[in-house]
N, C-alpha and C positions, 0 to 999 in steps of 0.2 A: 958754806953751803955744797959748793964746789967739791969739799973735801967728803963730806959724807957722802954723795953723789958716787965719786971715784970707787970709796970704798966697801959701798954697796957692789958697784962692779964687778970689782974683785973678789967679793966675796959667793961669789958661783951663778948657773945661771940658773939659778929659783930664787935666790934673794932678791934681784934685781931685776922687774920687768917694768916694760912701757907704761900701765896698767897702775902700777904700783907707784912711779912715778912722776903719775900725770893724776894720782892720787890724794900723795900725800908730800908730797917736793913742792909742786908747781904751785897750788895755796900758796903757799910759805910766800915767796916771791908775789906771788899775787896783792895776798894784802900787806908786803911793803912797801910798791909801791903804789897803793893804794891808798895808802900811809902819805905816803907823800905829796898823792895828787890832790888832799882832801885840806893839805899845808897848802899848795900850791893857791888852790882855790879860797881858801880862805883869808893867803896873804896878797892876793890880785885885790887893785883897786877895782872894782865895782861903780857902774855907773847908780843902781842903787839893788837894792836888798831883795828885789825878786830875782835876777841873774842869779844872784848865789843860792838863792832857792830854790830855783830847778835846776844846779847842774849838782847841786848836791845830793838829791834828788832823786836823778838822771842815774848818779852815783851808788845808792840806796839802791834803787830798781833796780839796778846791772852787777851788785851783790848777793839781790836776794838771787836772782835769774841764776848768776854763776855759782853760789853755795848747792841748788840744787843739781844744778850740769855733774859739780864735784863728790856729791854724797849718791849721783845715781851710777859713778865713776868707783867710787872705793865699795857701795852693793858686791858690784861683779870680783869684787877680786879675794881670790881661795886660795891667793897662796900666802899669807900675812892670815892667821888664827889672833886675836886677845886673848891674850889670859888675865883672865882674871882674878883666878885663885894666886897668884903673885902677887898680884895689890893688895886683895882682901888680906895673906897672911903678912905684906909690910906691916896695914895699916894695926892688925892685930899688935904687932910686935912694938910699934910705938905704941900701943894702949899702955899695953904693960909693962912697958920702962915704968921705973919705978920713981916716984917726983912727978907722977902725972895724978 
């Protein structure tokens, strides 16, 4: 992850903005940490299942709130435009390959 951020930062002032990094890189790190936290919660010795259910429910609620916050952040990014036509061309080429 550090290499990607460093490479984008060297690409120029337009390539990496704080909003872009917060919108695209930070969620990846948060998802990785959430997976570790879920593993820790499910591996810990709990006195009952109700505590596990509460912990997982709160983590899920936090994930929903964070997803909405990221969505709002990404909506405001103007330096990145999705290249839909290139994706559609790649899919079309894959379908036109012989043997499919």
